[in-house]
N, C-alpha and C positions, 0 to 999 in steps of 0.2 A: 464443468463446461458442458449443455449439450446439445445436441443437434436435431432439430422436431423437425422432421419433414411430413408432407402430404402431396397431394400429387400435383396440387397448386402455387406452394410458396418448400422456400424454406429458413428459418429462423434459428438461431444462432440464442442460445436462453445462457445468460449467466448464471453458477451454482454455487451453492452455498454450502453444500454439504459436506467436501474436500478441501485441501488445503491448496490445490489448484485454481480457483475459485480466486483467493484471493491475493494472489501471484502476481500483482499488474505491476508489469514496467513502468516506472515516471522517468522523462527525463526534461532536464532544465537547458536552455537555451538562450543565449543572448547575445547582440550586436559587437558586443567586444568579448567575445568570451576566446579568449587564446592557448587553455588548453580542455583534455577533457579528461576527465575522473570520473571511475567506476564506484561505487557505494554496492558492496556488497552486505553492508551490516542490517538485520530486518528492521523496519520499518513500518511502523500503523499511521495508515491515514487519520485515523484520532487525532497525531501530533502535525496534522500539517499546519497549523497556524506556527508552527516552533519551526518547521523547516520553512518556510516563506517568509516570514521576518526576519530567520538567521542569513537568506538569501538574497534577501529586498534589504538590510541595515534595519528594518522598523524596529526600535527597540519600547518595549509597551508591560510595563510590571504585571498586565494579567495573561501573560504569555508565558507560560513554562520553556525556559532556556536550559535548563539545568544538563541539558544534552545538546552536543555540538551535531544536531541532525547531516549537515552533508559530511562526513567523515564516515570511519569505519569501524567510531568507537562504539564500544558494546553499551546500549542504553535500558536501562527500565523501561517498563509499559509498554512495548512495545511488540505484547504478546494476544495482544485482545483484538479481535472485530465485530461488528453490529453483522449478523445474519439475518434472515430475511424479517424473520419476526422480533425483528430490533433487540434482540435479547445480547447482550454481550458473551461474546461465546473467547475462550482460549483456543488460540489460534495452533500453540503446538499438540493439543488432543484434537483434533479433528484430522480424517482417517486420510490418504493418500490416495487420490483415483487411479488407480490400475489396467482402467480400461482403455485402450488403443484407440 
């Protein structure tokens, strides 16, 4: 994430060169939720349809549900992200931004 400033404005710009640019928190809430569950296992937004279908109870054979997304199960195919050039990048190979 980069903070760009000039004399008139400040803008926060999303970054795609470092891991932190893809570490976006997601929370799901519902009116009838009775407990809090933290998922710390790595999940890729490329598998959002799987997560949403499991949460909402939608079942369709075109949605890959080979992994229980709303769990801490280790799932395959969770390491890829799209960079700003619309290229698939291996998240695990991105550097960590050490800037303060």
